[in-house]
N, C-alpha and C positions, 0 to 999 in steps of 0.2 A: 395599565390596569391599576385601579385604585382598590386598596384593601383597607378595611376598618379594623383597628385593633388598639385597645388602650394599653397594652402591655409593653410596647416598645419605647415608651416615653418617660423622660426625666423632667421634672419640674414643669416649666411653662412651654416646653416643646410640644408641638401638636402635629407635626408631619415630618416624614423623612422619605428618602428615595433610596431603595435598594434595587438596582436594575434587575428586572424591568418593571418593578412595582413602585407605586407611590402608596405609602402607608399613612393613614390619618387616624387621629385619636378618636374622632366622633363622626357619626354619619352626616351631620350638618356641614362639616368641613368639606365634604365632596362638592358642595355648591359654591365654595369660596373660590372665585375665578382667579384672584390674585395669588392665593396660596397654591393652587394647583399649577398655575403658570410658573411660579417660583420653582416648584418641584420638577416641572417639565424641563426647565433650564438645566437642572441637575441631571436629568436623564440624558440630555444631549451631551453634557460634559462627560458623563460616564461612558457613553458610547464612543466618543471621539478618542478617549484615552484607553479604550478596550477594557473597560470595567475594572479589573483588578489593579492596574496601575493608578487609576483614579483614586481608589481607596488608600493605596500606599502613599500617594502624593498628598492626599487630604490629611492623613495622620502625621506625616513628616512635617508638612507646612504648619499644622496645628501645634505640634510639639515645639518647633522653632519659635513660633509666635507666642507661645506660653512663656518661653524664656524671655522674649523681647518685651511683652506687655505685662508679665507677671500676673496674668489673670486668664483663666481658661475661657471665660465668657468673652472677654475683649479679644482674645486670640481668635475665637470662633467668628466673631463679627468682622474680623479683618482678614479672613481667609479669602484668597482670590476667587474661589468658587462661590462663596457666599456673597462677596461684594458684587460680583456680576449679577447673580440671581436677585439680590435685593434691589439693585439699580433698575433692572428691567422687568421685575415681577408685575408691574402695573401696565405693561405694554403687551397686549395680546398678539401683536404682529412681530415681536422681536425675533422669535425663532425662525421666521421666514427669511429674515435678512441677516441673521447672525453669521459671522465668519467663524471658521474653525479656530479653536484655541483662543477664543476671545477672553477667556478668564485670565490669560497671561498678562493682559494690560493692567490687571489689578494686583499683581504680585507685590510690588513695593511702593505703590502710590499711597500717599497718606489720605 
């Protein structure tokens, strides 16, 4: 389910996924197929990690990568969950063939 709310967002961020919802900043973003697919990939990641562990893993990995990259934004861009979602966001068939825990392939790859 997609929810529209401008209150969740910081700077240039326009969407986020809080299982089972995709929250977007503006109504026109609901028609952005690439953005919605990116967020649907996050829904799948959250489901396979049983939701709460996803958020704990996300925060822990982000904290570790902030120390590694010395930049919160660069850490975000290099999160395994984000790397998988960005790589396949333009592929509308990705979720049909995605293997479980595929984000782990992006943990330490540069």
